[in-house]
N, C-alpha and C positions, 0 to 999 in steps of 0.2 A: 207413673207421674213423677216429674222431677221435684225434688224437695226445694222449697224456697229458702235461699240463703238469707241470713240476717247479719247485721253488724257483728254480733257475737261470734257467729260461725266464721266470718271472714277474718276477724281479729285472731281467733284461735289458729286458723289455717296459716295465715301469714307468719304469725309468731313461731309456730311449729316448723314451718318451712325454713325459717332462718335460724333454727336451733337455739331459740331463746326461751328460757324458762319463764314461767309466770312471775316468779320472784324477781328475776333480772329485769323483766319489762316493767313491772310495777315500780321498782327502784329507779330505773332510768327515766321513767315518765314522771315520777314524783307523786305517786298515789299509793294508797294502802292496798295490800294484796287482796283483801276481801272485796274491795271495789272492782278490781280487775276481774276477779272470779265472777262477780255478779254481772259484769259486762259480757263475759264470755258465755255465761249461762242465760243470756238474753233477759236479764231482770233489771238492767240499768244501762242507760245511754250516757256516753261521755259528754262533757261540755265541749264547745267548739275549741277551747284552749287545750283541753286534754286530747281531743281528736287530732289537733295539729301536732302535739307532742308525739302521739303514736306514729304519725306520718314521718316525722323527723327521725325518731329512734329506729323504726322499722325500715327506713329508707324505701318507702313506698309512696303511693299517692292516695288521696282521700277516696277516689273512685274505687280503688281496690278494696278499701275497707267497708264502704257502704253499698257497693253494687248489689242489686237484688233486694236490698232492704227497703222497707216502706219509706224510710227517711230519704233514700235515694230517689225513689219514685216521686215523692212529693217535691223534692228539689228540682228534679228534671221537669216536672209539670209546671212549676213556677217559672223556671228558666224559659220554657217554651211560651208560656202564657204572656210573660212580660218582656220577652226577648232581652234577657239580662245581659247578653254579650254587648248589644248595642247600648244598653243603659250604662254599663260599666265604661265603655268606650267614651260615651258622652260625658260621664262624670270626670273621667281622667282629663278630657279636653278642657272642661270647665276649671279643673284644678290648675292646669297649666296656665290657662288664661288669667286666673285669679293671681297666681304667683307673678306672672309678667306685669300685671297691672300694679302690684304692690312694690315693684322694684323702682 
C-alpha cells in the first residue's frame, strides 16, 4: 500500500532535493527553526503567507508542496464543487469593469 504524502513530507522532500538545510529555509522564509521542524514532522501547517514564501524560496509551485495532503484534497473538492476557475474569471472581469467605470 502506498504511503499517503503530507505537506510535511513534500516540504522535506523538496527542500532536500534542492540541497537546502532546515536552518537555511527557516531563515529565508522568516520563521523560527522549531516551526519548520514542526511542519516537516506533520504537527503544524503553515499560514497561506508562509506557504507562499516556501513556494518563492524553493522555486516550486504550491501543488508540489500540498499534493496528496488532506488540504490539497479539500481545495480540489472545493474547486470542483464551486468551479472556482470560472468564479475567478468572473471576479477578474468584474474588477476590470469596475476600474473602467471609475475612470
